[in-house]
Backbone as JSON Lines, residues from 0, in Angstrom:
{"i":0,"aa":"M","n":[35.27,-101.68,2.85],"ca":[36.52,-101.02,2.44],"c":[37.71,-101.36,3.16]}
{"i":1,"aa":"M","n":[37.57,-101.36,4.54],"ca":[38.72,-101.66,5.32],"c":[39.22,-103.13,5.18]}
{"i":2,"aa":"L","n":[38.23,-104.05,5.01],"ca":[38.42,-105.41,4.82],"c":[39.21,-105.65,3.52]}
{"i":3,"aa":"R","n":[38.86,-105.0,2.45],"ca":[39.57,-105.01,1.17],"c":[41.03,-104.67,1.31]}
{"i":4,"aa":"L","n":[41.18,-103.44,2.0],"ca":[42.58,-103.01,2.17],"c":[43.43,-103.94,3.05]}
{"i":5,"aa":"A","n":[42.77,-104.59,3.99],"ca":[43.57,-105.58,4.85],"c":[43.92,-106.77,4.01]}
{"i":6,"aa":"R","n":[42.95,-107.16,3.1],"ca":[43.28,-108.4,2.26],"c":[44.37,-107.95,1.23]}
{"i":7,"aa":"F","n":[44.29,-106.81,0.68],"ca":[45.25,-106.43,-0.27],"c":[46.7,-106.35,0.39]}
{"i":8,"aa":"A","n":[46.76,-105.82,1.58],"ca":[47.96,-105.69,2.32],"c":[48.53,-107.12,2.61]}
{"i":9,"aa":"S","n":[47.68,-108.02,3.01],"ca":[48.1,-109.41,3.28],"c":[48.69,-110.06,2.05]}
{"i":10,"aa":"V","n":[47.99,-109.88,0.94],"ca":[48.44,-110.45,-0.41],"c":[49.83,-109.88,-0.79]}
{"i":11,"aa":"A","n":[49.97,-108.61,-0.63],"ca":[51.25,-107.95,-0.93],"c":[52.28,-108.31,-0.14]}
{"i":12,"aa":"L","n":[52.07,-108.62,1.23],"ca":[53.11,-109.0,2.02],"c":[53.53,-110.44,1.75]}
{"i":13,"aa":"L","n":[52.54,-111.39,1.55],"ca":[52.87,-112.7,1.14],"c":[53.68,-112.77,-0.09]}
{"i":14,"aa":"S","n":[53.35,-111.94,-1.14],"ca":[53.96,-111.98,-2.39],"c":[55.46,-111.55,-2.22]}
{"i":15,"aa":"S","n":[55.67,-110.52,-1.37],"ca":[56.98,-109.93,-1.18],"c":[57.88,-110.97,-0.36]}
{"i":16,"aa":"M","n":[57.23,-111.72,0.58],"ca":[57.92,-112.81,1.26],"c":[58.27,-114.03,0.28]}
{"i":17,"aa":"A","n":[57.39,-114.3,-0.62],"ca":[57.69,-115.4,-1.59],"c":[58.82,-115.0,-2.53]}
{"i":18,"aa":"A","n":[58.9,-113.68,-2.85],"ca":[59.94,-113.21,-3.74],"c":[61.28,-113.28,-3.05]}
{"i":19,"aa":"C","n":[61.33,-113.12,-1.71],"ca":[62.54,-113.21,-0.95],"c":[63.18,-114.61,-0.89]}
{"i":20,"aa":"S","n":[62.31,-115.62,-1.13],"ca":[62.87,-116.98,-0.95],"c":[63.1,-117.53,-2.34]}
{"i":21,"aa":"Y","n":[63.17,-116.7,-3.39],"ca":[63.5,-117.21,-4.81],"c":[64.92,-117.67,-4.8]}
{"i":22,"aa":"A","n":[65.09,-118.83,-5.35],"ca":[66.49,-119.37,-5.54],"c":[67.02,-119.03,-6.9]}
{"i":23,"aa":"E","n":[68.23,-118.54,-6.83],"ca":[68.98,-118.13,-8.1],"c":[69.25,-119.48,-8.83]}
{"i":24,"aa":"P","n":[69.43,-119.36,-10.14],"ca":[69.75,-120.57,-10.95],"c":[71.03,-121.21,-10.43]}
{"i":25,"aa":"G","n":[71.03,-122.54,-10.22],"ca":[72.28,-123.21,-9.69],"c":[72.21,-123.26,-8.25]}
{"i":26,"aa":"E","n":[71.33,-122.64,-7.53],"ca":[71.34,-122.62,-6.05],"c":[70.45,-123.74,-5.63]}
{"i":27,"aa":"T","n":[70.82,-124.58,-4.74],"ca":[69.97,-125.7,-4.41],"c":[69.08,-125.19,-3.24]}
{"i":28,"aa":"S","n":[67.98,-125.95,-3.04],"ca":[67.07,-125.51,-2.04],"c":[67.64,-125.62,-0.62]}
{"i":29,"aa":"A","n":[68.61,-126.5,-0.46],"ca":[69.3,-126.68,0.89],"c":[70.09,-125.3,1.15]}
{"i":30,"aa":"S","n":[70.87,-124.83,0.11],"ca":[71.56,-123.7,0.35],"c":[70.73,-122.4,0.49]}
{"i":31,"aa":"N","n":[69.59,-122.42,-0.19],"ca":[68.63,-121.32,0.0],"c":[68.02,-121.32,1.39]}
{"i":32,"aa":"E","n":[67.71,-122.53,1.93],"ca":[67.15,-122.63,3.23],"c":[68.13,-122.26,4.33]}
{"i":33,"aa":"R","n":[69.38,-122.56,4.06],"ca":[70.48,-122.18,5.0],"c":[70.61,-120.69,5.05]}
{"i":34,"aa":"S","n":[70.6,-120.03,3.9],"ca":[70.79,-118.68,3.86],"c":[69.61,-117.88,4.45]}
{"i":35,"aa":"T","n":[68.42,-118.32,4.26],"ca":[67.26,-117.68,4.86],"c":[67.09,-118.05,6.35]}
{"i":36,"aa":"A","n":[67.5,-119.25,6.75],"ca":[67.37,-119.63,8.11],"c":[68.3,-118.86,9.08]}
{"i":37,"aa":"V","n":[69.45,-118.25,8.57],"ca":[70.23,-117.58,9.38],"c":[70.0,-116.1,9.12]}
{"i":38,"aa":"G","n":[69.27,-115.42,9.99],"ca":[69.02,-113.97,9.9],"c":[70.21,-113.19,10.33]}
{"i":39,"aa":"S","n":[70.15,-111.84,10.08],"ca":[71.24,-111.07,10.43],"c":[71.55,-111.03,11.94]}
{"i":40,"aa":"A","n":[70.38,-111.09,12.71],"ca":[70.6,-111.0,14.2],"c":[71.17,-112.34,14.68]}
{"i":41,"aa":"E","n":[71.02,-113.5,13.92],"ca":[71.46,-114.78,14.41],"c":[72.76,-115.14,13.73]}
{"i":42,"aa":"R","n":[73.25,-114.34,12.85],"ca":[74.53,-114.75,12.11],"c":[75.6,-114.92,13.06]}
{"i":43,"aa":"A","n":[76.41,-115.98,12.81],"ca":[77.58,-116.26,13.69],"c":[78.6,-115.19,13.44]}
{"i":44,"aa":"P","n":[79.11,-114.54,14.48],"ca":[80.18,-113.58,14.28],"c":[81.49,-114.1,13.74]}
{"i":45,"aa":"N","n":[82.22,-113.25,13.06],"ca":[83.56,-113.57,12.58],"c":[84.46,-113.29,13.75]}
{"i":46,"aa":"L","n":[84.79,-114.42,14.52],"ca":[85.6,-114.21,15.7],"c":[87.08,-114.05,15.4]}
{"i":47,"aa":"T","n":[87.66,-113.06,16.1],"ca":[89.08,-112.92,16.11],"c":[89.48,-112.91,17.59]}
{"i":48,"aa":"S","n":[90.6,-113.54,17.89],"ca":[91.04,-113.61,19.29],"c":[92.24,-112.71,19.45]}
{"i":49,"aa":"I","n":[92.37,-112.14,20.58],"ca":[93.54,-111.39,21.04],"c":[94.07,-112.04,22.36]}
{"i":50,"aa":"D","n":[95.29,-111.8,22.55],"ca":[95.97,-112.28,23.78],"c":[96.36,-110.95,24.51]}
{"i":51,"aa":"I","n":[96.04,-110.97,25.83],"ca":[96.57,-109.85,26.75],"c":[97.61,-110.63,27.59]}
{"i":52,"aa":"V","n":[98.9,-110.2,27.44],"ca":[99.91,-110.83,28.24],"c":[100.6,-109.93,29.15]}
{"i":53,"aa":"S","n":[100.8,-110.52,30.37],"ca":[101.53,-109.76,31.45],"c":[102.5,-110.76,32.15]}
{"i":54,"aa":"G","n":[103.83,-110.68,31.83],"ca":[104.73,-111.59,32.37],"c":[104.35,-112.97,31.83]}
{"i":55,"aa":"S","n":[104.18,-113.9,32.78],"ca":[103.83,-115.32,32.47],"c":[102.43,-115.52,32.37]}
{"i":56,"aa":"R","n":[101.52,-114.44,32.58],"ca":[100.13,-114.67,32.53],"c":[99.56,-114.27,31.09]}
{"i":57,"aa":"R","n":[98.53,-114.96,30.72],"ca":[97.94,-114.64,29.44],"c":[96.45,-114.85,29.47]}
{"i":58,"aa":"W","n":[95.65,-113.84,29.04],"ca":[94.27,-113.94,28.91],"c":[93.96,-113.84,27.41]}
{"i":59,"aa":"T","n":[92.88,-114.55,27.04],"ca":[92.44,-114.45,25.59],"c":[91.02,-113.76,25.6]}
{"i":60,"aa":"A","n":[90.78,-112.97,24.53],"ca":[89.57,-112.29,24.39],"c":[89.05,-112.49,22.98]}
{"i":61,"aa":"N","n":[87.78,-112.81,22.87],"ca":[87.09,-112.91,21.53],"c":[86.62,-111.52,21.19]}
{"i":62,"aa":"I","n":[87.02,-111.07,20.05],"ca":[86.76,-109.69,19.6],"c":[85.47,-109.67,18.7]}
{"i":63,"aa":"E","n":[84.57,-108.78,18.98],"ca":[83.3,-108.7,18.26],"c":[83.54,-108.34,16.84]}
{"i":64,"aa":"D","n":[82.61,-108.63,16.04],"ca":[82.61,-108.32,14.53],"c":[81.82,-107.0,14.36]}
{"i":65,"aa":"S","n":[82.43,-105.84,14.75],"ca":[81.85,-104.53,14.68],"c":[82.94,-103.54,14.21]}
{"i":66,"aa":"P","n":[82.46,-102.46,13.59],"ca":[83.53,-101.45,13.15],"c":[84.46,-101.03,14.21]}
{"i":67,"aa":"S","n":[83.9,-100.84,15.44],"ca":[84.82,-100.32,16.48],"c":[85.79,-101.38,16.89]}
{"i":68,"aa":"A","n":[85.37,-102.66,17.08],"ca":[86.32,-103.69,17.34],"c":[87.39,-103.95,16.26]}
{"i":69,"aa":"R","n":[86.9,-103.86,14.95],"ca":[87.92,-104.04,13.96],"c":[88.9,-102.93,13.94]}
{"i":70,"aa":"D","n":[88.49,-101.66,14.21],"ca":[89.35,-100.51,14.31],"c":[90.37,-100.69,15.48]}
{"i":71,"aa":"F","n":[89.87,-101.25,16.59],"ca":[90.73,-101.41,17.72],"c":[91.87,-102.38,17.36]}
{"i":72,"aa":"L","n":[91.73,-103.33,16.43],"ca":[92.71,-104.33,16.1],"c":[93.89,-103.79,15.24]}
{"i":73,"aa":"V","n":[93.56,-102.58,14.56],"ca":[94.55,-102.05,13.57],"c":[95.91,-101.78,14.18]}
{"i":74,"aa":"P","n":[96.14,-101.1,15.41],"ca":[97.48,-100.8,15.82],"c":[98.06,-101.89,16.58]}
{"i":75,"aa":"L","n":[97.49,-103.07,16.77],"ca":[98.12,-104.15,17.43],"c":[99.37,-104.6,16.85]}
{"i":76,"aa":"P","n":[100.4,-105.03,17.62],"ca":[100.4,-105.1,19.05],"c":[100.6,-103.76,19.8]}
{"i":77,"aa":"L","n":[100.0,-103.74,20.98],"ca":[100.17,-102.5,21.8],"c":[100.75,-102.93,23.17]}
{"i":78,"aa":"T","n":[101.59,-102.06,23.75],"ca":[102.06,-102.3,25.03],"c":[101.56,-101.18,25.89]}
{"i":79,"aa":"L","n":[100.75,-101.53,26.95],"ca":[100.08,-100.55,27.85],"c":[100.29,-100.95,29.25]}
{"i":80,"aa":"T","n":[99.98,-99.94,30.08],"ca":[99.88,-100.2,31.51],"c":[98.42,-99.99,31.98]}
{"i":81,"aa":"L","n":[97.84,-101.05,32.48],"ca":[96.41,-100.98,32.91],"c":[96.44,-100.62,34.38]}
{"i":82,"aa":"N","n":[95.64,-99.46,34.63],"ca":[95.56,-98.98,36.01],"c":[94.14,-99.23,36.57]}
{"i":83,"aa":"D","n":[94.11,-99.49,37.79],"ca":[92.72,-99.71,38.39],"c":[91.91,-98.5,38.37]}
{"i":84,"aa":"Y","n":[90.64,-98.68,38.17],"ca":[89.63,-97.52,38.19],"c":[88.39,-98.05,38.83]}
{"i":85,"aa":"A","n":[88.12,-97.39,39.98],"ca":[86.88,-97.64,40.73],"c":[86.67,-99.02,41.27]}
{"i":86,"aa":"G","n":[87.74,-99.76,41.45],"ca":[87.57,-101.11,41.86],"c":[86.76,-102.05,41.02]}
{"i":87,"aa":"T","n":[86.56,-101.63,39.75],"ca":[85.76,-102.39,38.83],"c":[86.39,-102.71,37.54]}
{"i":88,"aa":"E","n":[87.4,-101.92,37.13],"ca":[88.0,-102.18,35.87],"c":[89.5,-101.66,35.81]}
{"i":89,"aa":"K","n":[90.29,-102.17,34.84],"ca":[91.57,-101.72,34.59],"c":[91.41,-100.84,33.27]}
{"i":90,"aa":"I","n":[92.14,-99.77,33.29],"ca":[92.01,-98.8,32.13],"c":[93.47,-98.47,31.71]}
{"i":91,"aa":"A","n":[93.55,-98.06,30.36],"ca":[94.85,-97.51,29.81],"c":[94.45,-96.63,28.69]}
{"i":92,"aa":"D","n":[95.21,-95.57,28.51],"ca":[95.03,-94.72,27.35],"c":[95.39,-95.4,26.09]}
{"i":93,"aa":"L","n":[94.61,-95.23,25.0],"ca":[94.94,-95.81,23.73],"c":[95.68,-94.68,22.97]}
{"i":94,"aa":"P","n":[96.51,-95.18,21.89],"ca":[97.21,-94.17,21.15],"c":[96.36,-93.31,20.29]}
{"i":95,"aa":"R","n":[95.11,-93.82,19.96],"ca":[94.17,-92.99,19.1],"c":[92.72,-93.49,19.44]}
{"i":96,"aa":"P","n":[91.69,-92.66,19.12],"ca":[90.38,-93.06,19.28],"c":[90.07,-94.24,18.34]}
{"i":97,"aa":"V","n":[89.06,-95.01,18.77],"ca":[88.42,-96.08,17.97],"c":[87.14,-95.51,17.4]}
{"i":98,"aa":"T","n":[86.74,-95.92,16.17],"ca":[85.55,-95.44,15.52],"c":[84.37,-95.76,16.38]}
{"i":99,"aa":"R","n":[83.35,-94.93,16.33],"ca":[82.1,-95.13,17.05],"c":[81.01,-95.58,16.15]}
{"i":100,"aa":"E","n":[81.3,-95.75,14.87],"ca":[80.43,-96.17,13.78],"c":[79.54,-97.32,14.22]}
{"i":101,"aa":"G","n":[78.19,-97.12,14.23],"ca":[77.29,-98.17,14.52],"c":[77.21,-98.57,16.01]}
{"i":102,"aa":"A","n":[77.93,-97.86,16.9],"ca":[77.93,-98.23,18.3],"c":[76.79,-97.64,18.99]}
{"i":103,"aa":"P","n":[76.32,-98.31,20.02],"ca":[75.22,-97.77,20.88],"c":[75.71,-96.58,21.6]}
{"i":104,"aa":"D","n":[74.75,-95.66,22.02],"ca":[75.12,-94.47,22.84],"c":[75.68,-94.82,24.19]}
{"i":105,"aa":"A","n":[75.2,-95.92,24.81],"ca":[75.59,-96.29,26.09],"c":[75.36,-97.84,26.32]}
{"i":106,"aa":"I","n":[76.19,-98.36,27.19],"ca":[76.01,-99.77,27.54],"c":[76.27,-100.03,29.02]}
{"i":107,"aa":"T","n":[75.8,-101.17,29.55],"ca":[76.15,-101.44,30.92],"c":[77.1,-102.72,30.89]}
{"i":108,"aa":"P","n":[78.37,-102.42,31.23],"ca":[79.34,-103.55,31.03],"c":[79.25,-104.59,32.12]}
{"i":109,"aa":"R","n":[79.68,-105.83,31.79],"ca":[79.75,-106.94,32.71],"c":[81.16,-107.31,32.87]}
{"i":110,"aa":"A","n":[81.41,-108.04,33.99],"ca":[82.78,-108.61,34.19],"c":[83.15,-109.45,33.01]}
{"i":111,"aa":"G","n":[84.38,-109.2,32.55],"ca":[84.88,-109.9,31.37],"c":[84.82,-109.14,30.1]}
{"i":112,"aa":"D","n":[84.14,-108.02,30.07],"ca":[84.09,-107.2,28.88],"c":[85.24,-106.38,28.71]}
{"i":113,"aa":"L","n":[85.65,-106.31,27.49],"ca":[86.76,-105.47,26.96],"c":[86.12,-104.29,26.19]}
{"i":114,"aa":"A","n":[86.37,-103.12,26.57],"ca":[85.64,-101.99,26.06],"c":[86.4,-100.74,25.71]}
{"i":115,"aa":"F","n":[85.98,-99.89,24.93],"ca":[86.57,-98.67,24.61],"c":[85.66,-97.53,25.22]}
{"i":116,"aa":"Y","n":[86.23,-96.68,25.97],"ca":[85.55,-95.6,26.58],"c":[85.89,-94.28,25.77]}
{"i":117,"aa":"A","n":[85.0,-93.87,24.86],"ca":[85.24,-92.77,23.89],"c":[85.58,-91.45,24.56]}
{"i":118,"aa":"P","n":[85.0,-90.96,25.56],"ca":[85.29,-89.7,26.16],"c":[86.7,-89.56,26.6]}
{"i":119,"aa":"W","n":[87.26,-90.59,27.07],"ca":[88.75,-90.54,27.6],"c":[89.72,-91.27,26.65]}
{"i":120,"aa":"V","n":[89.28,-91.79,25.51],"ca":[90.06,-92.55,24.62],"c":[90.88,-93.62,25.27]}
{"i":121,"aa":"N","n":[90.17,-94.39,26.1],"ca":[90.89,-95.52,26.76],"c":[90.24,-96.87,26.59]}
{"i":122,"aa":"L","n":[91.05,-97.83,26.84],"ca":[90.61,-99.25,26.84],"c":[90.26,-99.61,28.24]}
{"i":123,"aa":"A","n":[89.17,-100.34,28.48],"ca":[88.72,-100.76,29.88],"c":[88.64,-102.24,29.82]}
{"i":124,"aa":"V","n":[89.11,-102.97,30.87],"ca":[88.97,-104.38,31.02],"c":[88.14,-104.49,32.35]}
{"i":125,"aa":"F","n":[86.91,-104.96,32.3],"ca":[86.02,-105.06,33.46],"c":[86.2,-106.33,34.19]}
{"i":126,"aa":"Y","n":[86.68,-106.23,35.42],"ca":[86.8,-107.46,36.28],"c":[85.63,-107.59,37.24]}
{"i":127,"aa":"R","n":[84.73,-106.53,37.29],"ca":[83.44,-106.54,37.92],"c":[82.41,-105.9,37.04]}
{"i":128,"aa":"D","n":[81.18,-106.2,37.32],"ca":[80.11,-105.55,36.54],"c":[80.18,-104.0,36.75]}
{"i":129,"aa":"G","n":[79.91,-103.26,35.7],"ca":[80.05,-101.82,35.8],"c":[78.67,-101.17,35.72]}
{"i":130,"aa":"H","n":[78.57,-99.84,35.62],"ca":[77.41,-99.06,35.71],"c":[77.09,-98.68,34.17]}
{"i":131,"aa":"H","n":[75.83,-98.4,33.88],"ca":[75.45,-98.02,32.57],"c":[76.21,-96.75,32.25]}
{"i":132,"aa":"S","n":[76.92,-96.75,31.15],"ca":[77.85,-95.61,30.74],"c":[77.75,-95.15,29.38]}
{"i":133,"aa":"P","n":[77.37,-93.87,29.21],"ca":[77.37,-93.29,27.85],"c":[78.86,-93.28,27.33]}
{"i":134,"aa":"G","n":[79.0,-93.6,26.05],"ca":[80.3,-93.52,25.4],"c":[81.13,-94.75,25.49]}
{"i":135,"aa":"L","n":[80.59,-95.78,26.18],"ca":[81.35,-97.02,26.41],"c":[80.82,-97.95,25.21]}
{"i":136,"aa":"I","n":[81.89,-98.6,24.57],"ca":[81.61,-99.48,23.45],"c":[82.25,-100.83,23.7]}
{"i":137,"aa":"I","n":[81.56,-101.92,23.67],"ca":[82.07,-103.31,23.88],"c":[82.95,-103.69,22.62]}
{"i":138,"aa":"L","n":[84.2,-104.1,22.86],"ca":[85.03,-104.58,21.83],"c":[85.14,-106.08,21.75]}
{"i":139,"aa":"G","n":[84.99,-106.69,22.88],"ca":[85.04,-108.16,22.97],"c":[84.86,-108.61,24.41]}
{"i":140,"aa":"R","n":[85.12,-109.9,24.53],"ca":[84.87,-110.58,25.81],"c":[86.01,-111.5,26.2]}
{"i":141,"aa":"L","n":[86.55,-111.28,27.45],"ca":[87.6,-112.17,27.92],"c":[87.13,-113.47,28.37]}
{"i":142,"aa":"Q","n":[88.01,-114.43,28.16],"ca":[87.69,-115.77,28.72],"c":[88.38,-116.07,30.03]}
{"i":143,"aa":"G","n":[87.8,-116.75,30.93],"ca":[88.46,-117.13,32.1],"c":[88.12,-116.19,33.32]}
{"i":144,"aa":"D","n":[88.93,-116.35,34.32],"ca":[88.7,-115.71,35.61],"c":[89.13,-114.26,35.62]}
{"i":145,"aa":"M","n":[88.27,-113.39,35.91],"ca":[88.56,-111.88,35.87],"c":[89.29,-111.39,37.15]}
{"i":146,"aa":"A","n":[89.17,-112.25,38.23],"ca":[89.76,-111.92,39.5],"c":[91.28,-111.44,39.42]}
{"i":147,"aa":"E","n":[92.0,-112.03,38.53],"ca":[93.39,-111.68,38.39],"c":[93.61,-110.24,37.92]}
{"i":148,"aa":"F","n":[92.58,-109.62,37.38],"ca":[92.68,-108.2,37.07],"c":[92.47,-107.28,38.16]}
{"i":149,"aa":"G","n":[91.84,-107.83,39.26],"ca":[91.51,-107.01,40.4],"c":[92.78,-106.52,41.11]}
{"i":150,"aa":"G","n":[92.64,-105.56,42.04],"ca":[93.72,-105.03,42.81],"c":[94.11,-103.62,42.34]}
{"i":151,"aa":"R","n":[94.76,-102.92,43.23],"ca":[95.18,-101.49,42.8],"c":[96.47,-101.46,42.09]}
{"i":152,"aa":"Q","n":[97.31,-102.45,42.09],"ca":[98.58,-102.34,41.34],"c":[98.43,-102.3,39.83]}
{"i":153,"aa":"P","n":[99.25,-101.39,39.16],"ca":[99.28,-101.38,37.77],"c":[99.7,-102.65,37.11]}
{"i":154,"aa":"L","n":[99.19,-102.95,35.95],"ca":[99.37,-104.17,35.25],"c":[99.9,-103.95,33.87]}
{"i":155,"aa":"P","n":[101.28,-103.97,33.69],"ca":[101.82,-103.79,32.33],"c":[101.4,-105.08,31.44]}
{"i":156,"aa":"V","n":[100.92,-104.76,30.18],"ca":[100.5,-105.74,29.34],"c":[100.9,-105.47,27.87]}
{"i":157,"aa":"T","n":[100.94,-106.48,27.17],"ca":[101.05,-106.45,25.64],"c":[99.79,-107.11,25.17]}
{"i":158,"aa":"I","n":[99.07,-106.39,24.21],"ca":[97.93,-106.89,23.56],"c":[98.26,-107.18,22.09]}
{"i":159,"aa":"R","n":[98.02,-108.42,21.67],"ca":[98.33,-108.8,20.34],"c":[97.34,-109.69,19.81]}
{"i":160,"aa":"Q","n":[97.28,-109.83,18.48],"ca":[96.38,-110.75,17.84],"c":[96.8,-112.14,18.21]}
{"i":161,"aa":"S","n":[95.93,-112.95,18.6],"ca":[96.19,-114.4,19.11],"c":[96.7,-115.15,17.89]}
{"i":162,"aa":"E","n":[97.57,-116.06,18.2],"ca":[98.09,-117.07,17.16],"c":[96.97,-118.04,16.93]}
{"i":163,"aa":"R","n":[96.03,-118.19,17.83],"ca":[94.93,-119.14,17.73],"c":[93.68,-118.54,17.25]}
{"i":164,"aa":"S","n":[93.74,-117.33,16.54],"ca":[92.49,-116.72,16.05],"c":[91.62,-117.7,15.34]}
{"i":165,"aa":"E","n":[90.3,-117.47,15.57],"ca":[89.34,-118.41,14.96],"c":[88.92,-117.95,13.65]}
C-alpha cells in the first residue's frame, strides 16, 4: 500500500512539473527555457543607484529591489547630517519611517551596507561590520572604500537618485 502511494505521489509531482513547463502559443522553446531557468531567488534585481554627496566627495549605492528600499527612494533628494554611532556606522534621522513589508526581523550588517533602523526611524551607513540587530533593514550597498565614512565628525550629505541609475 505504501509503495502505491509513493508511486502515485511521484506521478502527480512529475505531472505538475510538466504542466509548469508548458509553452503558451507563440512562445518559443528558448524563451520558455529562459523564463524557467531564472528562478525567483536567482532573478536579477532591478538596480537603482543613488548618490550620497558631501562637498566634493560622492559615493554611489545600489539600491535593492524590495518594498523598503523602494519606499526609501520616494522622498529623495534628502539633505541629512550623518553622525557617528558606536565607531561602526553613520546615522541620521529620516523624515518618515520606511515600510517594513517583507523585511526580515533582524540582520547582521556588513561594511558598505545602507540600512534603515526601524526603532529609531533612521538611516545607517555601515563603514564597519555591525552586530545582529532586530529592526534593521538593508536598503542597498555602497560601492568603494567605506573608510571615508569613519571618524567622529558629523558628515553633511545630500542623497539623490543617481543620474547613472541602471
